[in-house]
C-alpha positions, 0 to 999 in steps of 0.5 A: 351930825355929831353927838357932841353937837347936842345942847341942853336946849336941843335935848329939851326939844327932842324930849318933848317930841317923844314924850306923848308917845312915851306916856301913851306906851307906858300907860297902855301896857297892862299892869294888872295881876292877870298879866303879872300873877306873881307880883303886886302893883308896886313890883309891876310898876317898878319892873315896867319902869326899869325896862322902859328906862333901860330900853330908852338908854339903849336907844340913845346908845344905838344913836351914838354908835351909829353916829360913830360908825357911819363915817367909817361905813359911808366915808365922804369920798368924792370918787368923781363918777364919770356919769351923773348919779341918779337921784332915784338911786341915791334916795333908795340908798339913803332910805333902805340902806343908810337909814333902814338897814343900819338904824334898824340893825342897831335898834333891833339889835339892842331890843333883841339883846335886852329881851334875850337875856332878861325877857325869856322864859325857861322854855325860850318864850318871849315875855310881853315886856318886849313890847315896852322894850321895843317901843322905848328903844325906838323912842330913845333913838328918836329922842336924839335924832329929833333933837338934832334935826329940830335945833339944826333948823332956823328959829322960824321953822323950829316949831314946824320941824318939832311938830313934823318930827313928833308926828312922823319920826317918833311915831314911825320909829316906835311903830316899826319896832313895836311890830318887831316885838309883836312878831317875837311874841307871836313866834312863841306859838312856833314849836320848830326852833329853826322856823322860829328864827326864820320868822324873826329874821323875816320880822327884821327884814320887814322892819327894814322895808317899812323904814325904807319905804317911809323914808323913800317918800319923806326924803324928797320933802314933797307933799304927796310923799308926806301924805303917802308916808302918813297913810302907811304908818296909819295902816301900821298903827291899825296893825299894831293895835289889833295885834296888841289887843290879841297878843298883849292884852289878850282881848281877842282870839289869837291867830298866827 
């Protein structure tokens, strides 16, 4: 895939594949004076819209950088191995390293940079808007990725691919990064600085594992693999919604 291969029609496909999730994310985030006591309704809306668009562009940029750097990291060189390559080893490498490790490093890298410089209080705590930044960075990434996969299919399978990418790809990218953002918010309760950074490093490792496990079951394109992957991100949804209610909406007693 090359960034220049994308066409206007492919971008339309990709945009609508992430649009429902973008609307749900933006509408569900709290915008009341309770959560933003020093701002009026217009200021709250503009602030959240700004961070959403900034994060969305960061997600697109992360995709571009991965496409530019991947050929350097994984050159298509035929080493003529003496023994046949293991299909299992190839799948693990694609799922956990080329997809999980690389993609999450870039996405979370941008989430971290935006939030570190723009969404931290004077005492070093993460603001809740990091949740929006994480979600829209993931959706920006999924927007470009979905655009490519959908338009690459033969016309008869584009609708099927569009539905699959909308449900699986857009969903799992967003959920993984929302989980990371919630870990950042939860780390505010940790006093020891060293322990806090280890906590965030563990959150990054969890994102890589989540991404890798889902891709491991999706790459073979088997029915059972698809169901296992779906069951996994349904479980992550429950986790994210529960923590969202506790740490962002503050509707439940906090735990860490």
